[in-house]
Every structure is written in C-alpha cells, then in structure tokens.
C-alpha positions in Angstrom: 176.1 99.7 85.7 178.6 102.3 86.6 178.6 104.5 89.3 177.1 107.7 87.6 174.2 105.4 85.8 173.2 104.5 89.1 173.5 108.0 90.5 171.5 109.5 87.6 168.5 106.6 87.5 168.5 104.6 90.8 166.9 106.3 94.3 170.2 107.8 95.4 169.5 110.3 93.2 166.2 111.5 95.4 167.5 112.4 98.3 170.5 114.1 97.3 168.0 116.1 95.1 166.6 117.7 98.3 169.4 120.0 98.9 171.1 120.3 95.4 167.5 121.4 94.0 165.8 123.1 96.3 166.7 124.3 99.7 163.2 124.2 102.4 162.6 125.8 105.8 164.3 123.2 108.4 160.7 123.2 110.3 158.7 122.4 106.6 161.3 119.8 105.8 161.0 117.8 109.2 157.2 117.8 108.9 157.7 116.1 105.4 159.9 113.5 106.6 158.1 113.0 109.8 154.8 112.6 107.9 156.5 110.2 104.9 158.3 107.8 107.3 154.9 107.0 109.0 153.7 106.7 105.5 156.3 104.4 104.3 155.7 101.3 107.4 152.6 101.4 105.5 153.5 100.4 102.5 156.8 98.0 103.7 153.6 95.6 105.6 152.2 95.4 101.8 155.4 94.3 100.4 156.0 91.8 103.4 152.5 90.9 103.4 153.5 87.4 101.4 150.9 87.2 99.2 150.5 91.1 97.7 148.3 89.7 95.0 145.5 89.2 96.9 142.6 90.9 98.9 143.7 89.9 102.2 147.0 91.4 102.2 145.5 94.8 101.7 142.8 94.3 103.9 144.9 93.1 106.4 147.1 96.8 105.8 144.5 99.1 104.5 143.4 100.1 108.1 146.3 100.4 109.2 147.8 102.7 106.7 144.8 105.1 106.9 145.5 105.4 110.7 149.0 106.3 109.8 148.0 108.5 106.5 145.7 110.6 108.8 148.3 110.8 112.1 150.6 112.1 109.4 148.4 114.6 108.1 147.5 115.9 111.0 151.0 116.3 111.7 151.9 118.3 109.0 149.3 120.6 108.5 146.6 121.4 111.0 144.2 123.3 108.8 143.2 120.5 106.0 140.7 122.8 104.0 142.6 124.9 102.1 143.9 121.9 100.1 143.5 118.3 101.1 139.9 118.0 100.9 139.8 119.3 97.4 142.0 116.6 96.3 140.2 113.8 98.6 137.1 114.3 96.9 138.9 115.1 92.9 141.8 115.1 91.6 142.5 118.2 88.6 140.5 116.1 86.2 138.4 113.6 87.1 136.8 115.0 90.6 135.9 118.8 89.9 132.4 119.5 89.3 130.6 117.9 86.1 130.8 121.3 84.5 130.7 119.1 80.8 127.1 117.8 81.9 125.2 120.2 83.9 124.0 123.6 82.2 121.8 126.7 83.1 118.9 124.5 84.6 121.2 124.1 87.5 121.0 127.3 88.9 117.7 125.7 91.2 120.0 122.7 92.5 122.5 125.3 93.4 119.8 127.0 95.3 118.1 124.1 96.7 121.8 122.7 97.8 122.2 126.5 99.9 119.1 125.8 101.5 120.3 122.4 102.7 123.4 123.5 103.5 122.1 126.6 105.8 119.6 123.9 107.3 122.3 121.7 108.2 124.2 124.2 109.7 121.2 125.1 112.0 121.3 121.8 112.8 124.8 121.4 113.9 124.4 124.7 115.3 121.3 123.1 117.4 122.8 120.1 118.4 120.4 118.3 116.7 121.4 114.5 115.9 122.0 114.1 112.1 121.8 110.5 110.3 123.2 109.4 106.6 120.5 108.7 103.9 120.6 105.0 104.5 118.4 102.2 105.2 119.5 99.2 107.4 117.6 95.8 106.5 118.0 92.8 108.3 117.3 89.5 107.2 116.5 86.3 108.7 118.4 84.8 105.9 120.5 85.1 102.9 117.9 84.6 100.5 114.5 86.1 102.1 111.9 86.1 99.7 111.2 89.5 101.7 114.0 91.2 101.6 114.9 90.9 98.1 111.8 92.7 97.5 112.2 95.2 100.1 115.9 95.9 99.0 114.3 96.3 94.9 111.8 98.4 95.8 114.0 100.8 98.0 116.6 100.7 95.7 114.3 101.8 92.6 113.7 104.8 94.4 117.4 105.6 95.0 117.6 104.6 98.8 121.0 103.3 99.6 120.3 100.3 101.5 122.7 98.1 103.8 121.7 94.6 104.3 122.9 92.3 107.5 121.8 88.9 107.9 120.9 87.5 111.3 123.2 84.5 112.4 123.1 81.2 114.6 121.0 82.0 117.8 119.7 84.9 116.5 122.9 86.6 116.9 123.7 89.8 114.7 126.6 92.5 114.5 125.1 95.7 113.9 128.3 97.2 113.6 128.8 101.0 114.1 125.9 102.4 114.3 127.5 106.1 114.9 130.2 107.5 113.7 132.4 110.9 112.7 130.6 112.4 109.3 132.0 115.6 108.0 129.0 117.9 107.3 129.1 118.5 103.8 130.5 122.4 102.5 130.4 123.5 106.4 133.4 121.8 108.0 131.8 120.8 110.5 132.0 117.5 112.5 129.0 115.9 113.8 128.3 111.7 115.7 126.2 110.8 112.7 123.6 108.2 112.8 124.2 105.3 110.0 121.2 104.7 109.1 117.8 106.8 108.7 115.4 103.5 109.0 115.4 100.4 110.1 113.5 97.4 108.1 113.0 93.7 109.5 111.8 91.4 107.4 110.8 89.3 110.2 108.9 90.2 113.3 109.9 87.2 115.4 113.5 88.2 114.7 113.2 91.0 117.0 110.6 89.3 119.5 112.7 86.6 120.9 116.2 87.8 122.3 117.9 84.1 122.0 120.6 82.4 123.3 123.9 84.3 123.1 127.5 82.6 122.4 129.8 82.6 125.2 131.6 85.7 123.4 128.7 87.6 123.5 127.8 87.0 127.1 127.5 90.5 129.2 126.8 92.6 125.9 123.4 94.0 124.9 121.1 92.1 122.9 121.1 93.6 119.1 117.4 94.7 119.4 117.8 96.4 122.6 121.1 98.5 121.1 118.9 99.0 117.8 116.1 100.5 119.9 118.3 102.9 121.9 120.0 103.9 118.4 116.4 104.8 117.2 115.4 106.4 120.2 118.2 108.5 120.3 118.4 109.5 116.2 114.4 109.2 116.0 114.5 106.4 113.5 112.0 104.8 112.8 111.1 100.7 112.3 109.2 98.6 109.4 108.4 94.9 110.7 107.2 92.4 108.2 106.1 89.1 109.4 108.6 86.4 107.6 107.2 83.5 106.6 104.0 82.2 108.0 103.0 78.6 107.8 99.4 76.8 109.5 101.3 76.1 112.1 103.4 79.4 113.2 102.4 80.2 117.2 101.0 83.1 118.2 104.3 85.7 118.3 105.0 86.6 121.8 105.9 90.0 122.1 108.4 91.9 124.2 106.7 94.7 125.6 104.1 95.6 122.5 100.5 95.7 123.8 99.5 93.9 121.2 98.6 89.9 119.9 99.7 88.8 117.1 98.3 85.6 115.2 98.4 84.3 111.2 94.9 83.7 109.6 93.8 82.7 106.2 90.5 83.1 104.2 90.8 86.9 103.9 88.8 88.1 100.7 88.6 91.9 101.1 90.5 94.7 101.8 90.5 98.3 102.7 92.3 101.3 103.8 90.3 102.8 106.4 88.7 106.1 106.3 90.0 109.1 108.5 87.5 108.2 111.5 86.9 105.9 113.8 89.9 103.2 113.0 91.9 103.4 116.4 90.9 102.1 120.0 90.3 105.5 121.0 87.8 106.8 117.7 90.9 109.0 116.5 92.1 109.4 113.2 93.6 106.1 111.9 95.6 107.0 108.8 97.9 110.2 109.7 100.4 108.5 107.7 98.6 107.9 104.8 100.5 110.2 101.9 100.4 108.8 98.3 97.7 105.6 99.5 94.0 106.7 99.3 91.4 105.6 101.9 87.9 104.4 101.8 87.9 101.8 98.3 87.4 97.8 98.8 89.5 95.8 97.1 88.9 92.3 96.5 92.1 89.7 97.5 92.9 87.3 94.4 95.1 85.2 96.9 92.4 83.8 99.7 94.2 81.1 101.0 97.4 83.3 101.4 98.3 83.3 105.7 98.1 87.2 106.8 99.8 88.2 110.4 96.6 90.1 112.0 97.2 92.7 114.8 95.0 92.9 118.4 96.2 96.2 120.0 95.6 97.5 123.2 97.3 100.5 123.8 96.7 104.2 122.4 99.5 104.3 120.6 98.3 101.6 117.8 96.4 103.3 115.1 95.2 101.0 112.5 96.5 100.9 108.5 94.5 98.1 106.8 91.6 96.2 107.5 90.3 92.7 106.3 88.0 90.6 106.4 86.1 87.3 105.1 82.9 87.4 103.0 80.5 84.8 102.9 80.0 85.0 99.5 83.0 84.3 98.9 84.5 80.8 98.1 87.3 79.7 99.8 89.8 77.4 99.7 92.3 76.9 102.5 95.4 75.2 103.1 95.3 72.2 105.7 95.1 72.9 109.3 95.2 76.5 108.4 93.3 79.2 111.2 90.2 80.5 109.3 89.0 84.2 109.5 85.7 84.5 110.6 83.0 85.5 108.9 82.0 89.2 110.2 84.7 90.4 111.7 87.4 93.0 110.7 90.8 92.3 111.2 93.6 94.8 111.7 96.6 93.6 108.8 99.0 96.7 109.1 99.2 98.3 112.4 100.9 101.9 113.3 102.9 102.1 116.5 103.3 106.1 117.3 106.0 105.4 119.7 104.0 106.5 122.8 105.5 103.3 124.8 108.9 103.5 124.3 109.7 106.6 122.3 110.4 104.8 118.7 108.1 104.8 116.2 107.2 101.5 114.3 104.7 100.0 111.4 103.8 96.3 111.7 103.0 94.7 107.8 100.6 91.9 108.3 102.3 90.9 104.5 105.0 91.0 102.1 105.6 93.2 99.3 104.0 91.1 97.0 100.6 92.5 97.5 100.5 96.0 95.9 98.8 97.7 98.1 101.4 97.3 100.5 103.7 98.5 98.1 102.2 102.0 98.5 101.8 101.7 102.1 105.1 100.8 102.2 106.4 103.8 100.5 104.2 105.7 102.9 105.6 104.4 105.8 109.2 105.1 104.6 108.5 108.8 104.4 106.9 108.8 107.7 109.1 106.7 109.7 112.5 107.9 108.5 114.8 110.5 110.5 115.1 113.3 107.8 118.2 115.3 109.2 120.4 114.1 106.8 124.5 114.6 107.0 124.3 114.5 102.7 122.6 117.0 100.6 119.6 115.4 99.1 117.5 116.9 96.1 115.0 114.5 97.1 113.7 113.4 99.9 114.2 109.7 101.3 112.3 107.9 98.5 109.9 110.7 98.4 109.5 112.2 94.9 106.6 114.2 96.4 102.5 113.3 94.7 103.1 114.8 91.6 103.7 112.7 88.8 104.7 113.8 84.9 103.5 111.8 82.3 104.0 112.1 78.4 103.0 109.4 76.0 105.0 109.6 72.4 103.4 108.0 69.5 106.2 107.0 67.6 106.0 105.4 63.8 103.2 107.8 62.8 102.6 107.2 58.5 105.0 104.5 58.4 102.8 101.6 60.0 102.2 98.1 57.8 99.2 98.8 55.6 96.9 96.7 57.4 97.7 98.2 60.6 97.6 102.1 60.0 94.9 103.8 61.5 91.9 105.0 60.1 90.1 108.2 60.2 87.7 106.7 62.8 90.7 105.9 64.6 92.2 109.6 64.6 88.9 110.9 65.3 89.1 108.5 68.5 93.0 109.7 69.4 91.4 112.9 69.6 89.0 111.8 71.9 91.1 109.9 74.2 93.5 112.9 74.5 90.3 115.0 76.1 90.2 112.3 78.3 93.2 111.9 79.3 93.4 115.3 80.0 90.6 115.1 82.8 93.6 113.6 84.7 96.9 114.3 83.2 96.7 118.6 83.4 97.6 120.1 79.7 98.3 116.6 78.4 98.7 116.7 74.7 100.0 113.6 72.4 103.2 113.7 71.4 103.3 112.3 67.6 106.8 111.1 65.9 106.4 111.4 62.2 107.9 109.9 59.3 107.6 112.0 56.5 109.1 109.8 53.6 106.6 107.0 53.9 103.5 109.6 54.0 105.0 111.1 50.2 105.5 107.8 49.0 103.4 107.1 46.4 100.0 104.6 47.3 101.5 104.8 50.5 99.2 107.5 52.5 96.3 106.0 53.4 92.3 107.8 54.7 93.7 107.5 58.1 97.6 109.5 57.3 95.2 112.4 55.4 92.7 112.6 58.7 95.9 113.0 60.6 97.4 116.0 58.5 93.6 117.0 58.8 93.8 116.9 62.9 97.7 118.1 63.3 96.4 121.2 64.8 95.4 119.0 68.0 98.8 117.0 68.7 102.3 118.3 69.5 104.8 116.7 66.7 108.7 115.8 66.7 110.9 114.2 63.9 111.5 110.3 63.9 113.9 110.5 60.8 112.3 111.0 57.3 112.4 107.6 56.1 112.9 105.9 59.9 116.5 105.3 59.0 119.1 105.0 61.6 122.5 107.3 61.7 125.0 104.7 61.6 123.6 104.1 58.2 125.0 107.3 56.7 128.4 107.2 55.6 128.8 111.2 56.6 127.2 114.2 58.4 126.6 115.9 55.1 123.9 113.1 54.1 122.5 112.6 57.8 121.7 116.1 58.0 120.3 116.5 54.3 117.9 113.4 56.1 117.1 116.1 58.8 116.2 118.7 56.4 113.6 117.0 54.3 112.3 116.3 57.7 112.2 119.7 58.6 110.7 120.6 55.1 107.9 118.2 55.2 106.7 119.6 58.9 106.8 123.1 57.9 105.4 122.2 54.8 101.7 120.6 56.9 102.4 123.2 59.6 102.7 120.7 62.2 103.4 122.0 65.4 106.9 120.6 66.4 107.8 120.3 69.8 110.6 122.3 71.1 113.8 120.8 70.9 112.9 117.3 70.7 113.6 114.5 68.8 113.5 110.6 68.8 115.9 108.2 66.7 114.2 105.1 65.3 114.9 101.7 67.7 116.8 104.2 69.6 120.1 103.7 68.0 122.8 106.3 68.0 121.5 107.8 71.5 122.9 105.1 73.3 125.7 103.6 72.6 126.6 107.2 71.8 126.8 108.2 67.9 128.3 111.5 68.1 127.1 112.4 64.8 123.4 112.2 65.4 123.7 114.4 68.5 125.9 117.0 65.6 123.5 116.9 63.1 120.4 116.7 65.8 122.0 120.1 67.4 122.7 121.9 63.8 119.1 120.9 62.2 116.8 120.8 64.7 118.3 122.6 67.9 117.4 119.5 69.8 118.3 119.6 73.5 116.1 116.8 74.8 115.9 113.6 73.5 115.1 109.7 75.2 116.3 105.8 75.1 115.2 102.8 77.0 119.2 101.6 76.2 120.6 103.3 79.1 122.0 101.5 80.9 120.2 98.6 80.0 116.4 97.7 79.1 116.0 95.4 82.0 115.5 95.9 84.6 113.3 99.0 83.6 113.6 100.1 87.5 117.3 100.9 87.0 117.4 102.9 83.4 118.4 106.4 83.9 119.4 109.5 82.2 122.4 111.5 81.2 123.8 114.2 79.4 126.1 114.3 76.6 127.5 117.2 74.7 124.7 119.9 76.0 121.7 117.2 74.9 119.8 115.2 77.8 118.6 112.1 77.3 115.8 110.3 79.4 114.9 107.5 80.2 112.1 106.2 78.4 109.5 103.7 79.8 107.7 100.7 77.9 103.4 100.0 78.6 103.6 96.5 77.5 102.6 97.2 73.8 105.2 97.4 71.2 104.6 97.4 66.9 103.5 93.7 66.8 100.9 94.1 69.7 97.8 95.0 67.4 95.1 93.0 69.2 93.8 92.1 72.5 94.3 88.5 71.4 98.0 89.1 70.6 98.7 90.3 74.3 100.8 87.8 76.1 98.3 86.3 78.8 95.3 88.0 77.3 92.9 90.9 78.9 93.4 89.4 82.5 97.4 89.7 82.1 96.5 93.2 80.6 94.4 94.2 83.3 97.3 92.9 86.0 99.9 94.2 84.3 98.1 98.1 84.5 95.9 97.8 87.7 98.8 97.7 90.5 101.3 95.6 88.5 104.1 96.9 86.2 102.8 100.1 84.4 101.3 101.6 87.7 104.8 101.1 89.7 106.7 102.8 86.9 104.6 105.9 87.7 104.7 105.3 91.4 108.6 105.0 91.2 109.7 107.5 88.7 108.7 111.5 89.2 109.1 111.8 85.6 107.8 108.7 82.9 108.1 109.2 79.3 106.0 106.3 77.6 106.9 104.8 73.9 103.6 103.7 72.1 103.0 103.1 68.4 100.8 104.5 65.9 99.5 100.8 65.6 98.7 100.5 69.0 95.7 103.1 68.0 94.4 101.4 65.7 93.1 97.8 65.5 91.6 96.6 68.6 92.9 100.1 69.9 95.0 98.9 72.9 96.8 102.0 73.9 93.8 103.4 74.8 92.3 100.9 77.1 95.5 100.9 78.8 95.9 104.7 79.8 92.7 105.0 80.3 92.5 102.0 82.9 96.2 103.6 84.5 94.9 107.0 84.7 91.6 105.6 86.7 93.2 103.4 89.0 95.7 105.8 89.9 93.1 108.3 90.5 91.0 105.8 92.4 93.9 104.6 94.9 96.1 107.5 95.3 96.8 111.0 96.1 98.8 111.3 93.3 98.3 114.7 90.8 99.1 113.8 87.0 100.3 116.3 85.0 102.0 117.0 81.5 105.3 119.3 80.6 107.4 119.9 77.9 110.2 117.7 77.3 112.6 120.1 77.5 111.0 121.1 81.2 110.6 118.0 82.1 114.5 117.1 81.0 115.4 120.0 83.8 112.8 118.9 86.5 114.8 115.4 86.3 117.9 116.7 86.4 117.6 118.8 89.1 116.2 115.9 90.8 118.8 113.3 90.0 122.1 115.5 89.1 124.2 112.4 89.8 122.9 111.4 86.5 124.2 114.0 84.6 127.5 112.3 83.6 127.1 108.9 81.4 128.7 106.4 82.4 129.8 104.2 79.4 129.3 100.5 79.3 131.0 97.9 76.8 128.7 97.7 73.8 130.1 94.2 73.2 128.4 93.1 76.5 124.6 93.6 75.0 123.2 92.2 71.8 121.1 94.9 71.9 123.8 97.8 72.5 126.3 95.9 69.6 123.1 95.6 66.8 122.7 99.5 67.3 126.5 100.7 68.0 128.3 102.6 65.1 131.1 100.5 65.1 131.5 96.8 63.2 131.3 93.6 66.1 134.9 93.0 65.5 136.0 96.3 67.2 135.0 94.5 70.5 138.7 93.3 69.9 140.5 96.7 70.6 139.3 97.4 74.1 142.1 97.0 76.2 142.2 94.2 78.7 144.9 95.3 81.0 144.8 98.1 82.8 148.9 99.5 84.6 148.2 102.4 86.7 150.2 104.0 89.2 150.7 107.4 91.1 151.1 110.3 89.2 155.1 110.6 90.0 156.3 107.2 88.7 157.9 106.7 85.9 156.2 103.0 85.1 157.8 100.4 84.0 156.7 98.2 80.7 158.6 95.2 81.8 156.5 95.3 85.4 153.4 95.0 83.6 154.5 92.1 80.8 155.9 90.0 84.0 152.7 90.6 85.7 150.2 90.0 82.8 152.3 86.7 82.7 151.8 85.7 85.8 147.9 86.7 86.5 147.3 84.3 83.1 145.7 87.6 81.1 145.4 86.8 77.4 148.9 86.7 75.9 147.8 85.0 73.0 151.0 83.8 71.1 154.8 83.9 72.1 156.3 86.1 71.4 154.1 88.0 72.8 152.9 91.4 71.3 151.5 93.9 74.0 149.9 97.2 72.8 149.4 100.1 75.1 147.2 102.9 74.7 148.8 106.0 76.5 152.9 104.9 76.4 155.2 104.9 73.4 158.3 103.1 74.5 161.7 104.2 74.4 160.9 107.3 72.6 159.4 110.6 73.9 158.5 111.8 70.2 154.5 111.9 69.3 155.2 109.6 66.1 157.3 106.7 68.0 155.5 103.5 68.0 152.9 102.9 70.6 153.6 98.7 70.5 156.5 96.2 71.4 156.8 93.3 69.5 158.7 90.0 71.9 158.7 89.9 75.6 161.0 93.2 76.2 163.8 93.3 78.7 164.3 96.2 80.6 162.4 98.6 77.9 160.5 101.6 79.8 158.3 104.3 78.9 159.5 107.7 79.4 157.6 109.5 82.6 155.9 112.1 80.3 154.6 109.6 77.9 151.9 108.0 80.1 149.4 110.5 79.4 146.4 108.4 78.7 143.7 110.6 81.0 140.2 108.9 78.9 138.9 107.3 82.0 140.1 110.3 84.7 139.2 113.5 82.5 135.7 114.5 82.4 136.5 116.5 78.7 138.0 113.2 77.2 135.2 111.0 78.9 132.3 113.0 78.1 133.1 112.5 74.1 132.1 108.9 74.1 133.9 105.7 73.0 135.0 107.1 69.9 137.0 109.1 71.5 138.7 106.1 73.2 139.0 104.1 70.4 140.2 106.5 68.2 143.0 106.9 70.3 144.1 103.6 70.2 143.7 103.4 66.3 145.8 106.3 66.2 148.9 105.1 68.3 148.6 101.9 65.4 146.3 99.6 66.5 143.5 97.9 64.4 141.5 95.1 64.0 143.8 92.9 62.3 146.5 93.3 64.8 144.3 93.0 67.9 143.6 89.5 67.0 147.2 88.6 68.0 147.8 91.0 70.8 147.1 92.3 74.3 145.8 95.8 74.4 147.1 97.5 77.5 145.6 100.9 78.5 148.8 102.5 81.1 148.4 105.7 82.4 149.7 108.0 85.7 146.0 109.6 86.3 144.0 107.0 87.0 144.9 105.7 90.2 143.9 108.4 92.2 140.7 109.8 90.3 137.7 109.4 92.5 136.3 108.7 88.9 138.3 106.3 87.1 137.8 103.4 88.9 134.3 103.0 88.4 134.7 104.3 85.0 137.1 101.4 84.1 135.1 98.6 85.2 131.7 100.1 83.3 133.5 99.9 80.3 136.5 96.9 81.1 134.9 95.0 83.9 137.2 91.8 82.8 140.7 93.6 82.8 143.7 92.5 84.9 144.9 95.3 86.7 148.4 95.7 88.0 149.4 98.9 90.4 152.9 100.1 90.1 153.7 101.6 93.4 156.7 103.9 94.4 157.5 103.6 98.4 155.1 106.5 99.9 158.3 108.7 101.2 159.6 109.0 97.4 156.5 109.7 96.1 155.9 112.2 98.7 158.9 114.1 98.5 158.7 113.3 94.3 155.3 115.5 94.3 155.9 118.2 96.4 159.6 118.9 94.3 157.5 118.6 91.6 154.6 121.5 92.9 157.1 124.0 94.6 160.8 124.8 92.7 161.6 121.8 90.7 160.1 121.7 87.9 161.6 123.8 85.1 160.0 127.5 84.6 158.6 127.6 88.2 158.9 130.3 90.4 159.9 130.1 93.7 157.4 129.0 96.6 157.8 131.2 99.2 154.0 131.8 101.1 153.6 129.7 103.9 150.0 128.8 103.2 151.0 127.7 99.4 153.9 125.7 100.6 151.5 123.5 103.0 148.8 123.5 100.5 151.0 121.6 98.0 152.1 119.7 100.8 148.6 118.4 101.1 147.7 118.0 98.0 151.0 115.5 97.7 149.8 113.7 100.4 146.3 113.2 99.8 147.3 111.8 96.4 149.8 109.8 98.2 146.5 108.1 100.4 147.3 104.5 98.7 144.5 103.5 101.0 141.6 105.3 100.2 143.0 104.8 96.5 143.4 101.3 96.4 140.1 100.6 98.6 138.2 102.6 95.7 139.9 100.1 93.0 139.1 96.4 95.4 135.7 98.1 95.6 134.8 97.7 91.5 137.7 95.0 91.1 138.2 91.6 92.2 141.2 89.8 94.6 143.9 89.4 92.6 145.4 92.8 91.7 149.4 92.5 91.2 151.3 95.3 93.1 155.0 95.9 91.1 157.2 98.7 92.9 158.0 101.1 90.6 161.0 102.7 89.3 161.4 106.2 91.1 164.0 107.9 88.7 162.8 110.8 86.8 
C-alpha cells in the first residue's frame, strides 16, 4: 500500500485530523487525552491477556477497566448528571423510556414515582438507612429443597433473590453487605444495604458457629456480621428447620431464649386467635396480614417431623399451634419423638426483636405446607426493610389484600353436541354467577361466542337458545365467527370480513359486549404475534385488551407475564385445571381427591395468592355434564374466605389492564423469544417451520464509531466452529451490504473474502436496539432479512449473521438478542479506547458535515461525557457476558472513517 493509502485508511490519519479538522481549546483536549490514555491501558490488558476469547480474560480486567474509566470520567467532567447518566442508562434508540408501550393510564404510575421520589429524598435528608429491594437466601447445600421452594415462591412475587451457599466448617463469605448507591432521580449517593430481608434455610447454620479456617482467623463470624447488618438497617430474618431426622438433637441456641426439638404425630393445626397466645397473654398474631386466624386444619401428613419451640422471653409470640388428636390413627417413623396427647405445640415463633434488636420468625416446617406459604408471605411483609433505594410500584412482594378475578367461558355455541349446555345448565350458570357475586364484588361471567356455529342448520340446541334468552345476565366477547385462527386468512380483508360477521351476530341478538376485549381461539396470533390480527381487531372492534397463556411460555404458570403490543394490552391468562376434554369428575386426573387438593391450598389457590390480577380460562362444556366449573370456583372462593383476609373483586378487562401495568410497568415492553424453540409457539406461528433457518446464528457487534471488517467475522466464525455449512462458505449479513453503499447492493458474499469490507454507514441493523423496530414484532426482523436477499432455500447452505454498530452499547440489546438468538456466536470488534473516544467526540462536535461549531462549554462537556459513556467497554462487555457464553471472541477493528 502506498503512502497515500496508508494515510487514507490507517490509524495514522486519526491523530493528525485533530488539528486539521478541529482545533479545540487546549485544556479540553488535554482532558480528552488524559481520560483516553488511562482507558487505553485497560484495552491493552484485554488484548494481551493470552486468551481473549474466554471469560477469565474479561473478568481479570473488567474491574480495572471500570476503575480506570471512572477515574477518567471524574477527571474530564466533575458534573456527570448532564449527559453521561442519560447514556449509561440508555442509548438514543433502546434505552429511552418505553414510550411505545406505555399509554395514558401511566399518569398514575408517574404520580406514584413522584411520591416515592419525595419519600426517598426525605429519607436521605433524615439520614435514614436505605436498602436495595433484594432478599438474601443462605442455603445449607447447593440443592437444598427448602432453599429451592423459598426461591421459587419469592420469585413468583417478583422478588430478586441472591443465594449464597454455606461451605465447609460452616464458613460463608457474605460479600459486601453495604455499598454506595445512587438514589434514583435525586442524584444523592447513600451507603445502602444490599438486602431488605434475610432467609436461612437451616436454623442449625445459625446456632453453630463452626470452626474457622486458618485464613479466616480473627474475622467476625458471618452470623454476627449478619446480625450487625440487620440491626443497623432494620432488616428481619426468617429461619427454617432444615433437614430434620428422628435422631436430631435438641438445638443449642446462641443466646435466644427458647428451646427447640423435633416431634412427629401432630394431627391438627391452627393460627391462634388474637388474644391469649403469648407467654404473657398478649396479642400473638400481630404480623398476620393475608392469613386469617381461628380455623382448625386437619393435617394430611401425621408422620412429618416438625420443629416445636418453647419460648422463655416476652419478645416471642406464637404464630401457629399444632397438637395431636387422640382419635387420629398415627403412623410414626421408627425412633421418632412423638407428640404428647392433649398438649399444644408452638410450630411458628415470632421474635419481635426485644432481646437483640433484630426481628425474626422461626418456622417449624418448610414451604411444602400450604399454610406456611401464606404465613411466609406475611412474614416477608412484616420483616422486610422498606426504605428502598430503587422505586417500587408495589411493595416487597406485597400486592395488598385485593385480588381481581375474571372468569371467561370460551367456545360458547361451539362445543360438541354431546357436551353442549342444556337449558338447566344455563339456569344453573345464572345461579352460579349470583353465588360467586357474594364473594367476588360485582362479579359477572364473560362468555366468548362463536356465532357462525350457532347459525348453522341443526346446530343450535335447546341450551344455546336458552343462552341467547338469558344473554342480558352476562357479558360477551368475540371468540371469532367460526373459531378460526388469524393465520388461516391470507389477507387483512378476509380476516376483517370474518370479524364483521361476528359483530353483526352480536348486534342482531343484543349481546352486551365487553368493551375493547376479545380472545383469539387457542390464543393464536397473540403470542407469537401476528400483526394482522391486532390491526384488524383494532379496526373492527377497537380492541384494547386481550389475553394469552403462552407469554413467554405456558409453564411454569408463575412466570406468565403481560406485554403491550402496538397499544393493545396483553394480559396473562390463567388455567384452572379444566379444559375442553374435562367433562366429568371421573375424567379429572386423580379424581375428586386430586381436584380438592388442587383447589384448596393447591395450585389454583396459590395462583390467586401470587397474582393481583387473575383472568381464568374455562370452556362452555365445563358448565355442562358434571358442571366441574361449579365445583372448582365454589370451593375456591369458600377456601379463600375461610383462610385468608383477601378481598375478591371483578373489574372490566380495560380496568384490569390498567391496574396490571401500573403494578408491573416493567412488563410493558415485550421480549420476543424464538418461536422455533417451543412446539406450542411453532404450531400457532404465522410462518412456516422452515422459516426457522432464517434466524441469524452469529452476531457481529462493536462501538458506533467503528468501521467493522467483514473478514474479522468470517475468521472468528471459523475459529469458534459456528455453522459454516459448506466450503466455500456463504455468509449472509443482516445490516451490511459489502462493497457498495448503494441501497440495492447485494447483502451476502459467496466464498471466503479477502479484505471485503462494509461501508461504515451500512452497519445499520437496529432491531434489538430500537424500541420502534423491536416493537413491530419478528415480522419486521424477518422481513428485513428477506428484503436483503435471504430466503429459506438460500439459508439452507449459509450462515446468517446480524451485524450492527448499535447493539454493543445498547442497554436492551443483549437481553433481546439472547431471548431470540440464545445460541448465536457473538463476535465483538473493538477499537482502542483513545481512538474510540476521540473519533466519537469529533463526530459529535464539528467533524460531521453540515454541523455547526460547538462553542458552549456545557455542550462540549455533554458531548464528551456521552462519548466516554459509549466507550465504557467494561460496562458494555459485562452486560453482554450476563447473557452469552464464555467464548465471545474480540477482534481489533479498523478505525478508518
């Protein structure tokens, strides 16, 4: 290459251009150079670590990079709030507030945030101790059953759980319990506690200090360190009995004024009434909130060992009492200590903290006992510190006492004739609605009609006719005219014509239609999203709310979520154990006994407990035959009334949607997963299964100022063993058109290229970083690939890659990319940090053609802060490493521009 070529494309051009293109103030240029030189040392460490493709190379240097970056940022700009925080918490595309998904109802959210910010500011002013809204779970073993149940239960209430496992000799490294945190929106920096609650899965971990290894000699035992933290930050503790055996000895406590021992043979339990339960006769149920006292429960498992407590101090209160009934036949394990007849045992102990200042609750059994799940929820509310650093639209697992329940009846008029509702079934449905309304305020059934079947000759039965006559008692919603799925229609016009028929059917029969609500058969087109369905819904019915049980997946039910797509709110739908094939009690898996367990304290009850908004799916045949829906929901509301203080309400779907997203605003933006990885999603997807080949198997990312080299990707893909399916390989890039900057240029290259490059401006894929592009569903992504020359036949013998300069620094791109492409090979192309910062700064000030000179000091500082944030390689790499595997190759990029 001649001298002119070297000057035009090599690094030698960058530094001279500082003087030829822009002459900044000497002081500001000095700050840029100081900050960049310090940061460059960090990048050198990465490239010379020996194995730049493995996680250990990253983790050795990430912390040092972050320290150097923070020092550089402080050197350059004493005020970081002008520009840098806006970039660190979001780039221009992906990291802004989710305007696409949040509607007018979010005014209430903003008001709640404003109130919360004011409380946080007052807390800082009063120098109160603040904590992060996280729970610390200390486990006795990596596969502890108790810890597993606790973690799953807490996570179902959206509580972040950090688990630490105790090692040999009862040794535990708690890590930093306090660190500096920024109070959101106030700019204040406080020493905040890491945890708002502590749970210990085995009480013996706490009562036995154990042997300290030589390396730990002289250090404070973790138990005492934890107590000091809890006392200072007002954090409570929950302790479980651990693995009890018949030979378990009486626990030796560490200053607590109670004795504890395991017994078996307990047959009954109760939560004591308000008075006469403590040693001094005072109130023993002060921590109760959801759980209701006074009822007696017959225990199904008499031979279970239970830890019972004998308190000796006024700080303790009794939470649960168990006893052995002499009329019960008890089968006990050999050698197990047996409960005495006629004696009450305390199996849940509340410590109010009068001895050492730390509140605790001791459980005598694990969470497999449903009563303990309710009491555990109350214990979390009672013991958790609430001076949170982060804004919380809801409490720490506390959804209040109100639960909103809706029951949909799908497939009205379309059930098989043998399972159709009779006239007496319709009368019973009207009566059931009245009974449920006594427990659920304002309750009404919502019936999904299939009008096309009703209008078929010989199809409408006596029961269907009675339903139309009784239509005024119910609310109705469209379940499509012939129970057809949107993917079966070729055009929007055909789908709209079908919906117009359903609308005419409802108008002709004066059905009371639920405002803005519809349900798709089998939830097809709702998730994975079919954009046509939402467009036609909005045009025909003005639909603002729908439901699905498929987002993100059917199971586990505790992780179902809602999202907002193109202004339509999608709520999670819940099942109740009854489906289109469940017609008789004999057909229910496990029979009546299993159904009773499922409803009373089982999964159906827990669904209501952990979801402030529950929309249940039933079918018309469930109200015929043995009328199983009557049994299920009558028992459910009676059980909730007997054992909890929950208040059941019904509201229209639009109101429920606003309520849901005010509680869970983080759910508004959808996260698209690959429909090819779930057979249920693939079955209802509006694309052929062969389309799965068109998803990229590689990602090429880098800073926005880099001109990425295509040959780097090919070499890295070959070295990491990605799917190069033939030689010469065919690589299809999404977001790059090599060899030309013209819009119509080819988007792939056949054969292994030599020095083929993409023009800088052509690395423009923004699907994962742009809310607007991402919010248009996978059809936007696949459509862009196909427009660039990709089709199913081409993809068979090719490796599809997505290349972008917008993904690397995006806060949302790693999560979104991993959700859709979890197995993709990620290759990162980086420039030296000094080049990246200067390159970005020049482009943001005077280098861009047509840009006016920046003379204002604050504007220059803001541009520089943004560039430093974009060049925070440590933060960006750490974010990608949270989602992708250990092997993430780094290539040194070309800095020409």
